MDTraj code that builds the backbone (N, CA, C; nanometers):
import mdtraj as md
import numpy as np

residues = "ASP SER TYR GLU ASP VAL VAL ALA HIS ALA GLY MET ILE GLN THR VAL VAL THR ASN LYS THR MET PRO PRO TRP PHE ALA GLU GLU SER ARG SER SER LYS THR SER THR THR ASN HIS GLN HIS ILE TRP LYS ASN ASP ARG SER LEU THR ALA ASP ASP ARG ASN ASP LEU LEU ALA TRP VAL GLN SER ASP HIS PRO LEU GLY ASN LEU ALA ASP ALA PRO LYS PRO".split()
xyz = np.array([
    [-16.2166, 3.6345, -5.2488],
    [-16.3619, 3.6144, -5.2559],
    [-16.3781, 3.4968, -5.3562],
    [-16.4937, 3.4538, -5.2705],
    [-16.5574, 3.3188, -5.3469],
    [-16.6024, 3.3353, -5.4911],
    [-16.6050, 3.2392, -5.5602],
    [-16.6589, 3.2518, -5.7317],
    [-16.8338, 3.3346, -5.6957],
    [-16.8913, 3.2772, -5.6401],
    [-16.9996, 3.3639, -5.5707],
    [-17.0442, 3.4520, -5.5903],
    [-16.9398, 3.5452, -5.5016],
    [-16.9322, 3.7214, -5.5038],
    [-16.8287, 3.7392, -5.6156],
    [-16.7778, 3.7245, -5.7114],
    [-16.7142, 3.7271, -5.8023],
    [-16.8541, 3.7578, -5.9377],
    [-16.9072, 3.6677, -5.9263],
    [-17.0551, 3.6585, -6.0182],
    [-17.0958, 3.7818, -6.0256],
    [-17.1551, 3.7755, -5.8422],
    [-17.2350, 3.8542, -5.8171],
    [-17.2144, 4.0213, -5.8055],
    [-17.1107, 4.0120, -5.8538],
    [-17.0050, 4.1575, -5.9223],
    [-16.9804, 4.1624, -6.0367],
    [-17.0374, 4.0628, -6.1305],
    [-16.9778, 4.1065, -6.3000],
    [-17.0267, 4.1728, -6.3510],
    [-17.1149, 4.2749, -6.3082],
    [-17.1492, 4.3935, -6.4084],
    [-17.0611, 4.4956, -6.3567],
    [-17.0274, 4.4999, -6.2266],
    [-16.9407, 4.6352, -6.1665],
    [-16.7803, 4.6004, -6.2442],
    [-16.7692, 4.4678, -6.2106],
    [-16.6211, 4.4059, -6.2641],
    [-16.5989, 4.4592, -6.4231],
    [-16.6931, 4.4686, -6.4954],
    [-16.7157, 4.4926, -6.6576],
    [-16.7117, 4.6461, -6.6533],
    [-16.7652, 4.7078, -6.5616],
    [-16.7778, 4.8724, -6.5351],
    [-16.6242, 4.9171, -6.5416],
    [-16.5630, 4.8619, -6.4395],
    [-16.4658, 4.9391, -6.4055],
    [-16.2939, 4.8475, -6.5101],
    [-16.3551, 4.7478, -6.5409],
    [-16.2257, 4.6911, -6.6086],
    [-16.2506, 4.7547, -6.7341],
    [-16.3668, 4.7927, -6.7937],
    [-16.3912, 4.8868, -6.9197],
    [-16.3315, 4.9775, -6.9087],
    [-16.3653, 5.0756, -6.8218],
    [-16.2956, 5.2038, -6.8301],
    [-16.1700, 5.2361, -6.7759],
    [-16.1025, 5.0992, -6.7237],
    [-15.9633, 5.1024, -6.6726],
    [-15.9147, 5.1779, -6.5586],
    [-16.0718, 5.2222, -6.4666],
    [-15.9736, 5.2676, -6.3341],
    [-15.9595, 5.1088, -6.2222],
    [-16.0423, 4.9784, -6.3172],
    [-15.9183, 4.8827, -6.1683],
    [-15.8977, 4.7820, -6.3191],
    [-15.7515, 4.7269, -6.2825],
    [-15.7045, 4.7025, -6.1210],
    [-15.6443, 4.8771, -6.1458],
    [-15.6402, 4.8907, -6.0099],
    [-15.5835, 5.0975, -6.0219],
    [-15.3695, 5.1284, -6.0419],
    [-15.3992, 5.1659, -6.1727],
    [-15.2591, 5.1848, -6.2399],
    [-15.2666, 5.3098, -6.2994],
    [-15.1815, 5.3715, -6.2310],
    [-15.2142, 5.5141, -6.2889],
    [-15.1172, 5.5594, -6.4005],
    [-14.9469, 5.4965, -6.4280],
    [-14.8873, 5.5190, -6.4838],
    [-14.9146, 5.5016, -6.6300],
    [-14.8510, 5.5945, -6.7629],
    [-14.8886, 5.5348, -6.8877],
    [-14.7532, 5.5965, -6.9515],
    [-14.7431, 5.5109, -7.0652],
    [-14.6522, 5.5132, -7.1610],
    [-14.6620, 5.6561, -7.2088],
    [-14.5518, 5.7334, -7.2592],
    [-14.6091, 5.8595, -7.3049],
    [-14.6156, 5.8339, -7.5226],
    [-14.6238, 5.9349, -7.5534],
    [-14.7127, 5.8990, -7.6805],
    [-14.5447, 5.8648, -7.7562],
    [-14.4687, 5.9242, -7.7342],
    [-14.2949, 5.8755, -7.8073],
    [-14.3429, 5.7534, -7.8115],
    [-14.2857, 5.6875, -7.6501],
    [-14.2619, 5.5600, -7.6388],
    [-14.3623, 5.3992, -7.7494],
    [-14.4669, 5.5070, -7.7649],
    [-14.5424, 5.4083, -7.8893],
    [-14.5217, 5.4076, -7.9839],
    [-14.4610, 5.5302, -8.0157],
    [-14.4183, 5.5214, -8.1610],
    [-14.3357, 5.5216, -8.2062],
    [-14.2191, 5.4784, -8.0843],
    [-14.0632, 5.4829, -8.1080],
    [-14.0381, 5.4053, -8.2193],
    [-13.8808, 5.4133, -8.2950],
    [-13.8800, 5.3019, -8.3700],
    [-13.7683, 5.2262, -8.2779],
    [-13.7273, 5.2772, -8.1858],
    [-13.6444, 5.1793, -8.1303],
    [-13.7116, 5.0357, -8.0584],
    [-13.8525, 5.0431, -8.0421],
    [-13.8670, 4.9629, -8.0035],
    [-13.8503, 4.8964, -7.8165],
    [-13.8414, 4.9836, -7.7700],
    [-13.8413, 4.9777, -7.6116],
    [-13.9634, 4.9828, -7.5301],
    [-13.9519, 4.9271, -7.4447],
    [-14.0703, 4.8428, -7.3716],
    [-14.0556, 4.9132, -7.2539],
    [-14.1383, 4.9635, -7.1886],
    [-14.1262, 5.0400, -7.0329],
    [-14.1796, 4.8548, -6.9608],
    [-14.1024, 4.8447, -6.8449],
    [-14.1274, 4.7519, -6.7669],
    [-14.1252, 4.8425, -6.6173],
    [-14.2563, 4.7998, -6.5637],
    [-14.2578, 4.8464, -6.4188],
    [-14.2413, 4.7697, -6.3050],
    [-14.1818, 4.8597, -6.2012],
    [-14.1771, 4.7108, -6.0685],
    [-14.3182, 4.7325, -6.0582],
    [-14.3705, 4.6525, -6.0124],
    [-14.5316, 4.6048, -5.9329],
    [-14.6286, 4.6316, -6.0549],
    [-14.6001, 4.6246, -6.1517],
    [-14.6942, 4.6688, -6.2504],
    [-14.8734, 4.5878, -6.2402],
    [-14.9282, 4.6620, -6.2148],
    [-15.0714, 4.6151, -6.1791],
    [-15.1806, 4.5859, -6.2818],
    [-15.1358, 4.6542, -6.4107],
    [-15.1917, 4.6941, -6.5214],
    [-15.2872, 4.5395, -6.5248],
    [-15.3643, 4.5244, -6.5938],
    [-15.3708, 4.4578, -6.7167],
    [-15.3292, 4.4361, -6.8621],
    [-15.2840, 4.3187, -6.8938],
    [-15.2636, 4.3007, -7.0575],
    [-15.3649, 4.3246, -7.1579],
    [-15.3672, 4.3495, -7.2519],
    [-15.4993, 4.3718, -7.3863],
    [-15.5676, 4.2367, -7.3368],
    [-15.5041, 4.1400, -7.3600],
    [-15.5442, 3.9460, -7.3595],
    [-15.6148, 3.9457, -7.1684],
    [-15.5387, 3.9837, -7.1193],
    [-15.6502, 3.9759, -6.9985],
    [-15.7326, 4.0415, -6.9375],
    [-15.7447, 4.1544, -7.0409],
    [-15.8881, 4.2512, -7.0092],
    [-15.9863, 4.2011, -7.0801],
    [-15.9110, 4.1299, -7.2083],
    [-16.0775, 4.0857, -7.2859],
    [-16.0739, 3.9483, -7.2617],
    [-16.0244, 3.8402, -7.1914],
    [-16.0148, 3.7358, -7.1403],
    [-16.1606, 3.7577, -7.0412],
    [-16.0975, 3.8375, -6.9786],
    [-16.1910, 3.8700, -6.8209],
    [-16.3092, 3.9294, -6.8813],
    [-16.3421, 4.0205, -6.9961],
    [-16.4248, 4.0843, -7.0087],
    [-16.5279, 3.9814, -7.0854],
    [-16.5162, 3.9300, -7.1835],
    [-16.5442, 3.7749, -7.2332],
    [-16.5960, 3.6601, -7.1425],
    [-16.5529, 3.6326, -7.0249],
    [-16.6038, 3.5893, -6.8904],
    [-16.7242, 3.6155, -6.8346],
    [-16.6995, 3.7462, -6.8057],
    [-16.8195, 3.8486, -6.7771],
    [-16.9651, 3.8823, -6.8545],
    [-16.8965, 3.8382, -6.9876],
    [-17.0560, 3.8728, -7.0875],
    [-17.0828, 3.7181, -7.0614],
    [-17.0372, 3.6308, -7.0709],
    [-17.0889, 3.4935, -7.0541],
    [-17.1425, 3.4314, -6.9909],
    [-17.1693, 3.3324, -6.9549],
    [-17.2325, 3.2500, -6.8237],
    [-17.1526, 3.2468, -6.6961],
    [-17.0237, 3.3010, -6.7479],
    [-16.9343, 3.2601, -6.5693],
    [-16.8714, 3.1420, -6.5894],
    [-16.8310, 3.0777, -6.6622],
    [-16.8239, 2.9214, -6.6587],
    [-16.6787, 2.9459, -6.5322],
    [-16.6789, 2.8204, -6.4163],
    [-16.6069, 2.8080, -6.3580],
    [-16.5059, 2.7793, -6.3800],
    [-16.4663, 2.6634, -6.4564],
    [-16.3403, 2.6116, -6.5179],
    [-16.2911, 2.5271, -6.4582],
    [-16.1737, 2.5234, -6.4320],
    [-16.0933, 2.3538, -6.4200],
    [-16.0326, 2.4061, -6.2988],
    [-16.0846, 2.3412, -6.1665],
    [-16.0382, 2.4010, -6.0880],
    [-15.8950, 2.3383, -6.0646],
    [-15.8465, 2.2524, -6.0950],
    [-15.6717, 2.2017, -6.1048],
    [-15.5801, 2.3238, -6.1254],
    [-15.6536, 2.3869, -6.2185],
    [-15.6132, 2.4802, -6.2934],
    [-15.5750, 2.6103, -6.2065],
    [-15.6410, 2.5974, -6.1466],
    [-15.6716, 2.7259, -6.0402],
    [-15.4861, 2.7517, -5.9273],
    [-15.5006, 2.8590, -5.9079],
    [-15.3623, 2.8898, -5.8383],
    [-15.4007, 2.8490, -5.6972],
    [-15.2819, 2.8193, -5.6177],
    [-15.2843, 2.7932, -5.4708],
    [-15.3561, 2.8729, -5.3572],
    [-15.4433, 2.8971, -5.3183],
    [-15.4688, 3.0028, -5.2003],
    [-15.3851, 3.0524, -5.1270],
])
top = md.Topology()
chain = top.add_chain()
for i, resn in enumerate(residues, 1):
    res = top.add_residue(resn, chain, resSeq=i)
    for name in ("N", "CA", "C"):
        top.add_atom(name, md.element.get_by_symbol(name[0]), res)
traj = md.Trajectory(xyz[None], top)
C-alpha cells in the first residue's frame, strides 16, 4: 500500500482499530491473568495484536492531517 492508499482509507482504519477487529487477533488474556499477583505476561507466538501505545499512535495519526514522517526512518520494503 502507498501513503495515498492509507490516507484514502483513514476512516475505515480508525473504525477497525477502535473496535479492535483489525489486526485480526482472537486470543484474549483471561481475567485472572490481568489481576494476577504473580505478574505473569502471556507471550503468544506470532502475536499480531497492537499494543495500547501503537493503537493510540495510529489513531492519533488517523485523526490528524496524516503527516508523512521521515522516510529515512521507514522500514525497507
